[in-house]
C-alpha positions in Angstrom: 38.9 93.2 -156.8 35.6 94.8 -155.7 34.2 97.7 -157.4 32.1 100.4 -156.2 28.2 99.9 -156.9 26.0 101.8 -154.6 26.5 104.4 -151.8 24.0 104.0 -148.7 22.9 106.9 -146.4 21.1 106.1 -143.5 18.6 108.6 -142.5 15.1 109.4 -140.9 13.3 110.6 -144.2 14.5 108.8 -147.1 12.2 110.6 -149.5 13.2 114.1 -148.6 16.8 113.5 -148.2 17.1 111.9 -151.8 15.1 114.8 -153.3 17.9 117.1 -151.7 20.7 115.0 -153.0 19.1 114.7 -156.5 18.9 118.3 -156.8 22.5 118.8 -155.2 24.2 116.5 -157.9 24.7 117.4 -161.5 22.9 114.7 -163.6 21.2 112.8 -160.9 17.5 112.1 -160.3 15.1 110.3 -157.9 14.5 107.1 -159.7 10.9 107.0 -161.0 8.3 104.7 -159.4 6.9 102.1 -162.2 3.8 100.1 -161.4 5.8 97.1 -160.5 7.6 99.3 -157.8 4.4 100.8 -156.5 3.0 97.3 -156.2 6.0 96.2 -154.3 5.5 99.0 -151.8 1.9 98.2 -151.5 2.7 94.7 -150.5 4.9 96.1 -147.9 2.0 98.2 -146.6 3.3 101.4 -148.1 0.9 103.3 -150.0 2.6 106.5 -150.6 6.1 106.5 -152.1 6.9 109.5 -149.8 7.0 106.9 -147.1 9.2 104.6 -148.9 11.7 103.0 -146.4 14.4 103.2 -149.2 14.7 105.6 -152.2 16.9 105.4 -155.0 18.9 108.3 -156.5 20.6 107.5 -159.8 22.6 109.1 -162.4 20.2 110.0 -165.4 22.8 108.7 -167.8 23.1 105.3 -166.0 27.2 105.7 -165.5 28.2 106.6 -161.9 27.3 105.2 -158.4 23.7 105.0 -157.3 22.7 106.4 -154.0 20.4 104.7 -151.6 18.5 106.5 -148.9 17.3 104.1 -146.2 15.3 104.6 -143.1 16.5 104.0 -139.7 15.1 104.6 -136.5 17.8 106.6 -134.9 18.8 110.1 -135.5 22.4 111.2 -136.6 24.5 111.9 -133.5 28.2 111.9 -134.4 30.3 113.3 -137.2 30.4 111.1 -140.4 33.1 108.8 -140.7 33.0 109.1 -144.7 31.3 112.1 -146.7 31.1 113.2 -150.3 33.2 115.7 -151.9 31.4 117.7 -154.6 33.4 119.7 -157.2 32.3 123.1 -158.6 33.8 125.8 -160.8 32.8 128.4 -158.0 32.8 127.1 -154.3 30.7 130.1 -153.0 28.2 130.1 -155.4 27.7 126.2 -155.2 27.5 126.5 -151.4 25.1 129.0 -151.5 22.8 127.0 -154.0 23.1 124.0 -151.7 22.0 126.2 -148.6 19.2 127.3 -150.7 18.2 123.7 -151.1 18.2 123.0 -147.3 21.9 122.4 -146.3 23.7 124.3 -143.7 27.1 125.8 -143.7 29.4 124.4 -141.1 32.9 125.8 -141.7 35.3 126.8 -144.3 38.8 125.3 -144.6 41.5 126.5 -147.1 39.5 126.9 -150.1 36.6 124.7 -149.6 33.4 124.7 -147.6 32.0 121.9 -145.2 28.4 121.8 -145.2 25.5 119.4 -143.7 22.5 118.1 -145.7 19.0 118.5 -144.1 19.7 115.6 -141.7 23.1 116.5 -140.6 25.4 114.6 -142.8 28.6 116.4 -143.4 30.0 116.8 -147.0 32.2 119.4 -148.7 32.2 121.6 -151.8 35.7 121.7 -153.6 37.1 123.9 -156.3 36.9 121.9 -159.6 40.3 120.7 -160.5 41.9 120.4 -157.2 43.0 116.9 -156.7 44.0 117.0 -153.2 41.3 119.2 -151.4 39.9 116.2 -149.5 43.2 115.5 -147.6 42.9 117.8 -144.4 46.0 117.6 -142.3 45.7 116.4 -138.7 46.3 119.9 -137.5 43.9 121.7 -139.6 40.8 122.9 -137.8 37.5 124.1 -139.8 36.8 127.9 -139.2 33.1 127.7 -137.7 30.7 129.8 -139.5 
């Protein structure tokens, strides 16, 4: 059986989207650049980590999936086929915090909020402790905000 290792996001600007998600997720950080990594980037012709074509966000504890943000040439044009569901004690407070980081509120469905990250990738904020919040019935329609 396979096990989940990394989650990879295609994006236009990996460094800025990585910073957003590192701030959005409790216990995550943009992986630090050591001298070996900086040398690898320079060998690829990349002098500034801000221009790194693939940026890693990792759990500070080392436990949990790592997130990679990888540059692609095309912009996002359609709804995600996969998205992240974040859990929060107070959905409204967390949604407001994420909007302050650069997210955009898209809709409210039942007791959770649908947002988009700075590049338009959809994700949800759900109440902590609710096990089935990610299941949207076929006839459920988000209420646009």
